[in-house]
N, C-alpha and C positions, 0 to 999 in steps of 0.2 A: 873405893877408892882408884888403885887403880888399874882394877876391872874394867870402871866407867872410862877409863883411861886410854886402858887402851883398845875399846870399843871404837871409842870415837879415832883414833889414830889410820882405823883399820876401815872407816869409813871418809874420810879425808882424803886418806888415800885410794879409794875407786873411786871417788867425786872428780880424784885427778884426774882418770887416766882414761875417766870418760869427756871431760874438757879436752884432749889431749887426742883423744881419738876422731872428734868433732873436727877440730882445728886442724886435718890433715881431709879430711870429706869435701869433692871439688863444691867451692861454691859459683848458684848458677851465674853468669856472665851477663850484664842487664847490654841488650841490642845499641850498635853501634848509630849513631848519629846518623839522619838523616839530615843531608843535605836541602836546603829551601827549596832548591832550582828542584828536586828529587819528586817530589813532593806535586802529587795530582790532586783536585778537587774532583770527583764522579758524581753527574747530578743522577739518585737514582729513580727510574723510569720504571725495570720492570720491577713484574714483583715478584718472583722470587730474591732479588736482590734487597725490595723494601719488608717484605717478610725477616732474611738476613737483619739486616735493621733492627726491626723491634724485637728478637730473639735477643740481639747484642742489649736491648736497650733492658729489659726484662733481666737479664742472667746477673749483667755490672750498674746499671745506671738504679740507684736509689729512691725515687721515683717510680720506675719500671717502664713500662709501653704507653705507649702515647695514641690516641683519637687525635689527631690535628684538624682544630677548625678552617672550618672555608680552607683559602685558599692555600698551599702549601708547599715546599719545597723541599724533599732529601736527599741532602747525602754524606760520602764516603771518601776522607781523604786516605789514600792508596799509597805506599811509595812502588820503585822501579817494578819489582818483583809482583804486584797487584797485592800486597798483601792490606789488609786493612789496618790501617792507622786511627784512627778518629769514625765518628757518624755526628753529622749536624739536624735539627729540623728546624726546619723555618716555617708558622702557621700567622694564620691573621692576630691581628693582638689586639689586646685584650680591652673593652671595650673604657670601661671605665679608672681610669687613672688620675686622679688631683694632681699627683708632681710630672706627668709629663704629659699631663691639655698647661697648666700651669708655663711651663718651660718653652714647646712649641707659640703656647698663647693664642692656640685659636679658639673661637666662639663653639656651644653646644651646634650649632645647627652644621658648623662647618666639621667640626669634628665627627658628625656621622653621617654625613656626607664625602670624606676626606679618609676614614681608617682606613681605605685598602690598600695607602700607600705606604701605609707603619708595615713592619711585619715584625714576628716574634720570636727571636731563638728560643724556642722553647728546649730542646735537648741541644747537651751540646757532652759530647762522654765520646775520652781518650781511652782507648784500647788498654789494660794491665800489660799486653806484652808491647807496649809500644809507648816509652820516657823518654825519647832524649830531651836534651834540654832545649826549652822553650818552643818545644814542639806545640802544646796551645796557642800560644800567639801568632805564629806560624800559619796552622791554620786556618785560625777565622782570620788572623788576613784576608789567604788569599779563597776562601767564602764569600768572602765579603768585597773582594774586586768581581765577582762575578754572578752573584745576586743580584741586583737590578738589572743586567741582562737577561736573565733565566727568566730572571720574573717578567720582562715584556716581552718575551717568546710566546711563553704561555699564557699568560694572561693579559697582554692587549695593553700592558702599565707595567712602570718603576716602582719599586718604593722607594722614598726617597727618606726614608728612619727606621733605623731599625733598634726592642728595646729584648728585655731580658730581666731575668730573677735570680737571686744569688740567695740560699737562705745561707744567712749571717751566724746559724751555729753548725755549719760545715763547712765550708769556702770563704776564703778573703774579697773574689771578683779581679785577682790578678793581672788574670788571663785577657781580662776586659779591658784593667785600666790600660792597661801595655796598647790599646792596641784605640787608646783616645775616646775612653767612652766612657762618659758624663756619671757621676753615681749622682739619684734624682732627692735621692731619702730611700722613704718607706712605702709599701703598701697595706693596706689596712688590714690584711689576715679574711681574706676574703673568694672563693676560689669559685670557679666556674665548673658544674655541671649537668648543665641543659643547655639552650640558646636563652637568653633571658633571665637566669634561676643560678643565684648564687648561695654560696652556703660557708659558715663562718669555722676555717678554720685554726684562728689564735694564735698565728705563726705568720707575723710580715715577715714579707721577705725586700732585699735589697734592690730597691730597683735603677736597672743602668742602663741607660737612650746614645746611639750614636748616628748625628748625619751621617747617610750616603753620599750626599751634594751637595756640594757647596751652596749655602745661605733655601736647606732645603726646608726650614722653624720658618722663614721669612714665606719661602712659598705655599707653604702651607696656613702661614696664618692670612692671606694675602683678599682679596675681595673678589676675583675672579682668579682664576688657574689659567695656570699656560694652556699655551691651545692642544700642547702632549698630553697633558693628565685630566683635561674637561670629559674625557669617555670615562670617567669615578666615580663625576657624581652622577654626571646623566644614566649611569650603570645602580647604582644607589640609589637612587629615589630622593625621597621627601620622608619627613615624618612628621606628627601632631604635639607641639609641645605643651597645647594645654591642658591645662588643670581638670578633674574629671567634674570640678563645679561649674569652671565652664563651659564643658559639653555638655552639661545637666539645662544651661541657663538657654545654648541655642535649639538642645534638643525640642522646648517648650513653643517655640515657635510651631513646631509641624504637628503638635498634637494630636489635633483634632485634624491632622492630611487625612482626606479618603482613603481607605483600603482597594483594591480593584482584585482582592481574594478572596475566596467567600471563607478562609480559615487562616490566621494567623501561624505561626510558627514560631523557628529563631530572629525572625526578623519583621517589627514593623515597619511599617512606610515613613514614621516617623524617626529612626535611627539610620534607615539608606539612605534618608532626603538629608538629615545632618553631618550623617559624612560626605557627602560627596560635598555638602555647603564646608566640611573643611578639608577637606584638597582643594577647594579655592583659595581659602584664604590663607592656606600654607602652598599653593603656587605648585600646587605638583601638578602635575597629569589627567584629566578628566576621564580620557579610553576608560572599558570595562579593568583590565589590564592593569592598570595602572591604581585602580578603586582597590583593587584585589590585592593588590604591593602594599601600600598605605594601612589597611585595615587587616593585612595581618602585623604589621608595624606597632600597632594599639597595643597598647595592655592592659591588661584584663577591667580594673579599672575604670579608662577609656574604653573598653566598648561597652561594659555597664551600662557609662555614665547616658551612654548616647541611648538606649533602651535596648538595646541586642536581649533574646532570651538566656535564659543560663539553657543547659544542655543536663542532661538526666545525670553527671557529672561534676553537675555543678559547674563548671565553666562556662567562659563566655569567649561562641566559635567568630574566626571572621569572614565574611559572605563571602561566596565565590564567583562567578563572575558569570555564569546563569543568575544564579537570585537580582545581580543587578540589571542583567540581560531584561528579565522579565519585569521588576521594577519602571524600569528606561519605559519602558512599551506598555505597558498599563498604567501606569498612573495619570490623575487626571491634569493634564498641563497647568490648566489654567488656575486652577487652586492651588500647586505650588507654586505656578508665581506670584498671585497675592500675598503670600507666606515670605517670599522671597525679597519684594515691596516692603514688607510689615520690618523686617530686617535691618535691611538698606536707610528706613527714614528714620529707626532705633538709630546707628550707629552712628547714620552722616546726615540726619535732618533731612528738611526736602528739597529737590532739585533746582536752585539758581534759576527763575522765572526771564531772566535774559538771554540763557545759554541757546546757542545753536542746537537741532533738534535737526539730529542724521542719522539714515535709516539707512542700514545696507543686511546685505544678505550674506552668508558663512557660509560654506557647507563645511562639512568632516573630516579633518585630515588625512585619518590613515581607513582605509574599508567605507563598505557603504553605509546610506546612512541619507536621512533628509536633512537639508537644509535649513537654517534658521533663519528669520529675518527679525530685525531688533531696533529699535528704537533708543538713540543712548543722546545725553547733552555730549556739546565738549566747550570748554575742556574738561569741564569737573567729569565727568564719565560716569551719568548715574545716570541708570536702566531707569528704562521710563517705560517696559512692554516689547513683549518678545512674543510670535507668532510660527508654527514649522511651517513648512514647506513642498508641498505633497507631492512625489515627482512623478506625475501627473498630472505637472501643472507648471506655474513661475511665479513669482512675487512679485506680477504687478496688483493682481488681484487680492493678493492675501495683506499686499500693505494698506490698501480697501480698506477693509476689513479692521488694518491692525489703527487703520487713524481712526476711526467709531469708539475705539477704544481708552481714548487719550483726550486730554487737555490738551488740546493745541491751540485754544483763542489768545488770537495776537502773537503767535508762535510763528520764529521761522524755521521751516524743514526741508533741508540738503539733502538733495538723491544724485545718485550717480542717471546714464543717459538711457538703462533698461526702464525707469518708470516715465523719462520725458515724452509726456503725454498731456494730448489738450483734458480728457475725461479726469484724471489725476490732480491736474490743478485748474478743472476747474470743482469737484468737488473737495477740496484742501480750503478755496476762497470761499465759493460761497455753501459750503454745508458745517465747515470747520472750522469758518475766520481767519484760516491759517495766514502767513507768507510760503513764498517755497523761493526755490533755491536749485534750478537745474542744470544739469548739461546736455551743452548738444554738442553733435559729433557731426564728422561727416558727411555719414549715411544719412540725414535729414538735411539733403541742400532746400527744399523749401523754406523752411523752419529758418535755418541757417538765413536763407536771404530775407526772409523779413525783417528777421535780427536785423543783420547789417541795412537795412533800409530804415529802421524806426530807429535804432540808436547808432550813435558815431561811432566809431571803432577808439582806443585807447591812442591818445599818439604816441606811446613804447609799449615796449616786450615786461612784462610782469612777471617775477619773481612765483610761480616756479616756470613758468615756460618760453622764458626768454626770445624770443624768433633767434638763428640763427644769420646771419648776412644773406649764406648763398639758398637758403629755402622756403620757399614760396608761399602763394596762398593755400596750398590744397595740404603741405602739411603741415599749416600749420590747427587749420581740422581737425587732422587725424589727433592732436597731441591733446583736445580731449576739453578744449578750452575757451569757451567764449564768452 
């Protein structure tokens, strides 16, 4: 017993000596606090700096390095000596966040068109050797002060809202709440692995968000964006929200559309025709490049519903620009028009018999191509028919051919001055039993004189061509009204 006690006393004495030696060793001194005015935020644009940021994230951040999605900004906070204190990464916002979308108050369509105005703070790392008091909140404030102007300079538009995720098992989010960020709730526990592909990780994160400008949410939920932000919607393009069953029903109208090829591969004519119709219903631009963008935004189920055939790997591809070019050049235009008219009748009914028929030509807005002469009712905007205007001719003979495909008996047809000629008027009345309303300009002096002789002029000007007191008769003739 005594030996045991002696051994115990010797061990305790030894431990006291070790503790005494340890207490005399020099302890590391934390760095002096850096005044807020001395902290600088650097935008990292050089590859070596960006690689250094990724290395620091890999070494010190629990999520490791990052592959930013879409538009992004990389920053480093530095002290007066150039020492890095922290690094931050802002990238494209998450596509689907129920709590955020409810907080902003925008619709699904608005979110898809305006999501570029939201940025995600996807990484924020304060380096281990830099821990002055309140460093995180100061760095975050300084970074947010310059985020919108930097985004504007690089991408041509600012950001209005920022969001971030905080792991509740590791952090409290104090640095964000200290800078006025609002906690919106928990995410559903999914992470993006590829474009439009999410995998459940069963670790919901706390979601924080903040407006960068006053009334940002009001702007994002408005019917129309401010002029300075409109470019974002144009760049985003349109999306199709129709379900697969709805697209399958539309495609059925084109099931028997004649094929212009000897062999059909991935894209039957009905798939391409339905996709163009979908672009019209989505109010999307119908240029070939715009059609490609819309097709790429469709889901696999939507493409399958359109009639796209699967690739060897089982996926349903999106048609290219050349595919649309060949389709529009080779398809039977008359057969395609018949099916479009069937869809119009099914959806809207028959055109009212008492509406005015307007015949007018339209040329492509972008690039070369044939003009289209169409017959449309007003004000109902029912399409009655259309025809191509070959570059070697003009609208006049094409219009006379178009009249033969329409039921014009008892209807009134309006045309511009290009069609004001005796033969066109005679055919409308004698062959088709229609009335006509034509424009006479000053370059038809004989016809103008005959009209003035047969029909007395109106007692006063009428809208929208009310003549000004100082204008003479020649100017009134040029106005295009008679």
